[in-house]
Each structure stands twice: as structure tokens, then as C-alpha cells.
C-alpha positions as CSV (number, residue, x, y, z in Angstrom):
1,X,18.6,-4.9,11.6
2,X,17.5,-8.6,11.4
3,X,15.0,-9.7,8.8
4,X,11.7,-11.1,10.2
5,X,12.7,-14.6,9.0
6,X,16.2,-14.5,10.6
7,X,14.7,-13.1,13.8
8,X,12.2,-16.1,13.9
9,X,14.9,-18.7,13.3
10,X,17.2,-17.1,15.9
11,X,14.5,-17.3,18.5
12,X,13.8,-20.9,17.7
13,X,17.5,-21.9,17.8
14,X,18.2,-20.0,21.0
15,X,15.2,-21.5,22.8
16,X,15.6,-25.0,21.4
17,X,18.0,-26.5,24.2
18,X,15.5,-25.6,26.9
19,X,12.3,-26.8,25.1
20,X,10.4,-30.0,26.1
21,X,10.2,-32.8,23.6
22,X,6.7,-31.8,22.6
23,X,7.7,-28.2,22.0
24,X,10.6,-29.3,20.0
25,X,8.2,-30.9,17.5
26,X,6.8,-27.5,16.8
27,X,10.3,-26.0,16.6
28,X,11.3,-28.7,14.1
29,X,8.2,-27.9,12.0
30,X,9.3,-24.3,11.8
31,X,12.9,-25.0,11.0
32,X,12.0,-27.7,8.4
33,X,9.2,-25.8,6.6
34,X,8.1,-22.5,8.2
35,X,5.9,-21.7,5.1
36,X,3.7,-24.6,6.1
37,X,2.4,-22.5,9.0
38,X,0.7,-20.1,6.6
39,X,-3.0,-19.9,7.3
40,X,-2.7,-22.7,10.0
41,X,-4.5,-22.2,13.3
42,X,-3.1,-23.1,16.7
43,X,-5.3,-26.2,16.6
44,X,-4.0,-27.2,13.1
45,X,-0.4,-26.8,14.3
46,X,-1.2,-28.8,17.4
47,X,-2.7,-31.6,15.3
48,X,0.2,-31.6,12.8
49,X,2.8,-31.9,15.6
50,X,0.7,-34.3,17.8
51,X,0.6,-31.9,20.8
52,X,-2.1,-29.8,22.5
53,X,-3.2,-26.3,21.7
54,X,-1.9,-25.0,25.1
55,X,1.5,-26.4,24.2
56,X,1.5,-24.4,21.0
57,X,0.6,-21.2,22.9
58,X,3.3,-21.8,25.6
59,X,5.8,-22.5,22.8
60,X,5.2,-19.1,21.3
61,X,5.7,-17.5,24.7
62,X,9.0,-19.4,25.1
63,X,10.1,-17.7,21.9
64,X,9.5,-14.3,23.5
65,X,6.0,-13.5,22.0
66,X,3.2,-12.3,24.3
67,X,1.0,-15.0,22.9
68,X,-0.2,-16.8,19.8
69,X,-1.7,-13.7,18.2
70,X,1.6,-11.9,18.5
71,X,3.3,-14.9,17.0
72,X,0.8,-14.9,14.1
73,X,1.6,-11.2,13.4
74,X,5.3,-12.0,13.2
75,X,4.6,-14.9,10.9
76,X,2.6,-12.6,8.6
77,X,5.6,-10.3,8.2
78,X,7.8,-13.3,7.4
79,X,5.4,-14.9,5.0
80,X,4.5,-11.7,3.1
81,X,8.2,-11.2,2.4
82,X,9.1,-14.9,1.6
83,X,6.0,-16.4,-0.2
84,X,5.8,-16.2,-4.0
85,X,2.5,-15.5,-5.7
86,X,2.2,-19.2,-6.7
87,X,2.8,-20.3,-3.1
88,X,0.2,-17.9,-1.8
89,X,-2.3,-19.1,-4.3
90,X,-1.5,-22.8,-3.5
91,X,-1.9,-22.3,0.2
92,X,-5.1,-20.3,0.0
93,X,-8.0,-22.1,1.6
94,X,-10.6,-23.2,-1.0
95,X,-14.1,-21.8,-0.7
96,X,-17.1,-24.1,-0.3
97,X,-19.3,-24.9,-3.3
98,X,-22.1,-22.8,-1.9
99,X,-19.9,-19.8,-1.1
100,X,-19.9,-16.8,-3.5
101,X,-16.4,-15.5,-4.5
102,X,-17.7,-12.0,-4.7
103,X,-19.3,-12.3,-1.2
104,X,-16.1,-13.7,0.2
105,X,-14.1,-10.7,-1.2
106,X,-16.7,-8.2,0.1
107,X,-16.7,-9.7,3.5
108,X,-12.9,-9.6,3.5
109,X,-13.0,-5.9,2.5
110,X,-15.4,-5.1,5.3
111,X,-13.1,-6.9,7.8
112,X,-10.2,-4.8,6.6
113,X,-12.3,-1.6,6.8
114,X,-13.4,-2.4,10.4
115,X,-9.8,-3.1,11.3
116,X,-8.6,0.2,10.0
117,X,-11.2,2.1,12.0
118,X,-9.9,0.6,15.2
119,X,-6.2,0.7,14.4
120,X,-5.8,4.3,13.1
121,X,-7.0,7.1,15.4
122,X,-8.4,10.4,14.2
123,X,-5.5,12.1,16.0
124,X,-3.0,10.0,14.0
125,X,-4.8,10.9,10.7
126,X,-4.7,14.6,11.5
127,X,-1.1,14.5,12.5
128,X,0.0,12.8,9.2
129,X,-2.2,15.3,7.3
130,X,-0.6,18.3,8.9
131,X,2.9,16.9,8.2
132,X,2.1,16.5,4.5
133,X,0.5,20.0,4.4
134,X,3.6,21.7,6.0
135,X,6.0,20.2,3.5
136,X,7.1,22.6,0.8
137,X,7.5,19.7,-1.7
138,X,6.0,16.2,-1.6
139,X,7.2,13.2,-3.4
140,X,4.7,10.3,-3.7
141,X,6.2,7.0,-4.6
142,X,5.0,3.4,-5.0
143,X,6.1,0.6,-7.3
144,X,4.6,-2.6,-8.6
145,X,1.1,-3.2,-7.1
146,X,1.6,-0.2,-4.7
147,X,2.0,2.1,-7.8
148,X,-1.8,2.1,-7.9
149,X,-2.0,3.6,-4.4
150,X,0.7,6.1,-5.1
151,X,-0.9,7.4,-8.3
152,X,-4.3,7.7,-6.7
153,X,-3.0,9.6,-3.7
154,X,-0.7,11.8,-5.9
155,X,-3.6,12.6,-8.3
156,X,-5.8,13.8,-5.5
157,X,-3.1,15.7,-3.6
158,X,-2.1,17.6,-6.7
159,X,-5.6,19.1,-6.8
160,X,-5.1,20.8,-3.4
161,X,-1.4,21.2,-3.0
162,X,1.4,22.6,-5.1
163,X,4.8,21.0,-5.7
164,X,3.7,17.4,-5.7
165,X,5.6,14.9,-7.7
166,X,4.4,11.3,-8.3
167,X,6.7,8.5,-9.3
168,X,5.6,4.9,-10.0
169,X,8.6,3.8,-12.1
170,X,11.7,5.1,-10.2
171,X,12.4,7.4,-13.1
172,X,15.5,9.5,-13.6
173,X,13.4,12.6,-13.0
174,X,12.8,11.7,-9.4
175,X,16.5,11.0,-8.9
176,X,17.3,14.5,-10.3
177,X,14.6,16.2,-8.2
178,X,15.8,14.6,-5.0
179,X,19.4,15.4,-5.7
180,X,18.6,19.1,-6.4
181,X,16.0,19.4,-3.5
182,X,16.8,22.5,-1.4
183,X,13.5,22.9,0.5
184,X,11.8,21.1,3.4
185,X,10.5,18.0,1.6
186,X,8.5,14.8,2.4
187,X,8.5,11.5,0.6
188,X,5.2,9.6,1.0
189,X,6.0,6.0,0.3
190,X,3.5,3.2,-0.3
191,X,4.9,-0.3,0.2
192,X,2.7,-3.4,0.6
193,X,3.7,-7.0,0.1
194,X,5.8,-8.1,-1.5
195,X,8.1,-5.1,-0.9
196,X,9.9,-4.0,-4.1
197,X,13.7,-3.7,-3.7
198,X,13.5,-0.4,-5.7
199,X,11.2,1.1,-3.1
200,X,13.8,0.6,-0.4
201,X,16.6,2.0,-2.6
202,X,14.7,5.2,-3.4
203,X,13.9,5.7,0.3
204,X,17.6,5.3,1.3
205,X,18.6,7.6,-1.5
206,X,16.1,10.3,-0.4
207,X,17.3,10.1,3.2
208,X,20.8,10.9,2.1
209,X,19.5,14.3,0.9
210,X,17.6,15.1,4.1
211,X,14.2,14.3,2.9
212,X,11.8,13.1,5.6
213,X,10.0,9.8,4.9
214,X,6.3,9.0,5.5
215,X,6.0,5.3,5.2
216,X,2.6,3.7,4.6
217,X,2.9,-0.1,4.9
218,X,1.3,-3.2,6.4
219,X,3.5,-4.2,9.3
220,X,5.9,-2.8,11.9
221,X,8.6,-5.0,10.5
222,X,8.1,-3.8,7.0
223,X,11.5,-2.5,5.6
224,X,9.9,0.8,4.8
225,X,8.5,1.4,8.3
226,X,12.0,0.9,9.8
227,X,13.4,3.6,7.5
228,X,10.5,6.1,8.1
229,X,10.5,9.3,10.1
230,X,6.7,9.0,10.3
231,X,4.6,6.0,9.4
232,X,1.1,4.6,9.2
233,X,0.5,0.9,9.5
234,X,-2.5,-0.5,7.6
235,X,-2.9,-4.3,8.0
236,X,-3.8,-6.2,4.8
237,X,-5.7,-9.4,5.4
238,X,-6.4,-11.2,2.1
239,X,-8.1,-14.4,1.0
240,X,-5.8,-15.2,-1.9
241,X,-2.6,-14.0,-3.6
242,X,-4.4,-10.8,-4.5
243,X,-3.8,-8.2,-1.9
244,X,-7.0,-6.2,-1.1
245,X,-6.5,-2.4,-1.4
246,X,-10.1,-1.0,-1.0
247,X,-9.5,-0.1,2.7
248,X,-6.2,1.6,1.8
249,X,-8.0,3.7,-0.9
250,X,-10.5,4.7,1.8
251,X,-7.7,5.8,4.1
252,X,-6.2,7.8,1.3
253,X,-9.5,9.6,0.7
254,X,-9.8,10.4,4.3
255,X,-6.2,11.7,4.5
256,X,-6.7,14.0,1.5
257,X,-9.9,15.3,3.1
258,X,-8.0,16.2,6.2
259,X,-5.3,18.0,4.3
260,X,-7.9,19.9,2.3
261,X,-9.6,21.4,5.4
262,X,-6.4,22.5,7.1
263,X,-6.6,25.5,4.7
264,X,-9.9,25.2,2.8
265,X,-9.7,28.6,1.2
266,X,-6.3,27.8,-0.4
267,X,-7.6,24.4,-1.4
268,X,-10.6,26.1,-3.1
269,X,-8.3,28.3,-5.1
270,X,-6.2,25.4,-6.3
271,X,-9.3,23.3,-7.1
272,X,-10.6,26.2,-9.2
273,X,-7.3,26.3,-11.1
274,X,-7.6,22.6,-11.7
275,X,-11.2,22.9,-13.0
276,X,-10.2,25.8,-15.3
277,X,-7.4,23.8,-16.7
278,X,-9.4,20.6,-17.4
279,X,-12.2,22.7,-18.9
280,X,-9.8,24.5,-21.2
281,X,-8.3,21.2,-22.3
282,X,-11.8,19.7,-22.6
283,X,-10.5,16.8,-20.5
284,X,-13.8,15.4,-19.3
285,X,-17.0,14.5,-20.9
286,X,-19.9,17.1,-20.8
287,X,-23.1,17.5,-22.7
288,X,-22.0,21.0,-23.7
289,X,-18.7,19.6,-25.0
290,X,-20.5,17.0,-27.2
291,X,-22.8,19.7,-28.6
292,X,-19.7,21.9,-29.3
293,X,-18.0,19.0,-31.1
294,X,-21.1,18.4,-33.2
295,X,-21.5,22.1,-34.1
296,X,-17.8,22.2,-35.1
297,X,-18.1,19.1,-37.2
298,X,-21.2,20.4,-39.0
299,X,-19.5,23.8,-39.6
300,X,-16.4,22.0,-41.0
301,X,-18.6,19.9,-43.3
302,X,-20.5,23.0,-44.5
303,X,-17.3,24.8,-45.3
304,X,-15.9,21.8,-47.1
305,X,-19.0,21.7,-49.3
306,X,-18.6,25.4,-50.1
307,X,-14.9,25.2,-50.8
308,X,-14.1,21.7,-51.8
309,X,-10.4,20.8,-51.7
310,X,-8.8,20.5,-55.2
311,X,-7.8,17.0,-56.0
312,X,-4.1,16.6,-56.7
313,X,-3.3,14.6,-59.8
314,X,-0.9,11.7,-59.2
């Protein structure tokens, strides 16, 4: 399968002989420095090339896109793969002096949240939840920045489902478990830009052993989506080199909720076991726990005063 970058270049080269002189200016810009188009509007491209906006839109249609928005989506997949963090920072539009950075990020988060509501249906959420529920064993993987998402999902899923293994470092343990896997299994894979090579490797390795792949990524052209048996696409629209994940966390929470209520009684039993375990290990802070610690400390000090330890002579 072609990479998004090669696909773009092939489209431009194939269309070039039949393009008008004005459209060739746009084609030349792409071939010379396609990264320059990052965050550029149709008007900005038109101004850069000395053509009209309608010419830019017709050019994208000549390349086989349905329109400029379709072209932009393709460019996103190219740029998310190709741009380094420094380039993404350099090309980020500067905020105005009166604009709050926090407000800007909050507005961006709300935009992503609104987008996820319209792009993922309740039917799709329930379908994915049921597929995870039915799997005898679930591997949850994610590397680099996506490791945060994988850990959060795996932590919650372990509370309500047995046989869940989380890997955020491509450990030898996951290799061994995949190799020895003899039950219907599912690998939930989180991969957001930039896509770690190791993520692709573990997915290909798992598929060799008959493990189904649930890909959760940002673009239909993501290398993980193309390898997945089931997938969820969550667009990531950022304002800097820092990818926003708050809306993905929200999706994960909703997904675990749906899995929980497929069999709520079984989920309650597993949650009760979890609570018993953390209570026995005194994992979390409680007022009673602090009081017990204080009583233990006082008792220890009292016993020490009654039976002081003998000093050993050097």
C-alpha cells in the first residue's frame, strides 16, 4: 500500500501534463515544499501561488479529491507522519497578545469533543464494546505518547474484565504471551501521530498468530487502521506540536462504561475483588488508614520504651 506522501506525489505527477499554467504553480509548490502547506488555507495557497481560490479548489479536484476539505484531510495524514516536533512547533500559528494560552487549548479541546460526538455513533461504540467483551484475552498496547492512552484504558478495563494485559514498552512478556496465545484474543492498539514503528511491528507480529486487531487512531490512512480488523477513527486537531488527548480519554471512559454494562453483575463481582485487593494492600489514602498508621506507630514507640533495644558495642 502507498504511503500518504507517495500517493499525493503520484497524483500530482500524473495530473501535471493536463494542468493549466496556473494550476501547475500549485503543483510546483507541493513538489518543491509540501510541508509549507501545513496550516495554510485555500486563500493563503492562492495568494502564495498568485491564483484565485476557485483555482485551488479545482486543482484539488483534478487530483481526484472531492474538494478542498478532502484534500486537507489527506494533507493531515501526510504531515502528521512527516513533520518533526520542531517543524510542527515552528509552523504553529502564534496567538495574539490578548489571547490566553489556556483558553486557546480549552477551546481546542471543546472543538475535538464536539467533533468526536458527531463522528462516532452510539452504535459504533456499542459494537466495539461488545467485541472487547467477547474476547477471552485482551492485549492493550500503545507506545511513546500513546502509552498514556493504553495505560489508562488497560487500568480501567482490568477492573471489570479478566485476562487483560497492558504493554507500553514492547516488552518480551507480550511477545511470549502472543506466541503462546491459544484462545480468541483481541489486541487494542492506540496509535496517534507520530506513529511509532514498534507499534506497527507488534501489530504485524500479533496478526501472524491469529489475534484480531482493534485499531484506535486518527486517520483512515494511519498505518494501524490499514492493519486492523476493527477500528475507531478519532481525529486530533491541535494548536501546537502537543497532541491533545482529552477527547480520546473521554472516548475511553465511555467505551469502558459500555463494556461494564454488557454484564453489570459480573462487573460488580470483579470490581468488588479489586476493592478488596486495594484495601488489603492499603493502596489508597483513607482517614481510617491514617488513624491505623498512627495507632501502630504509637504502639511501636510504647513497646520500644518498655523494652529498649540493647546497644551493641563497636
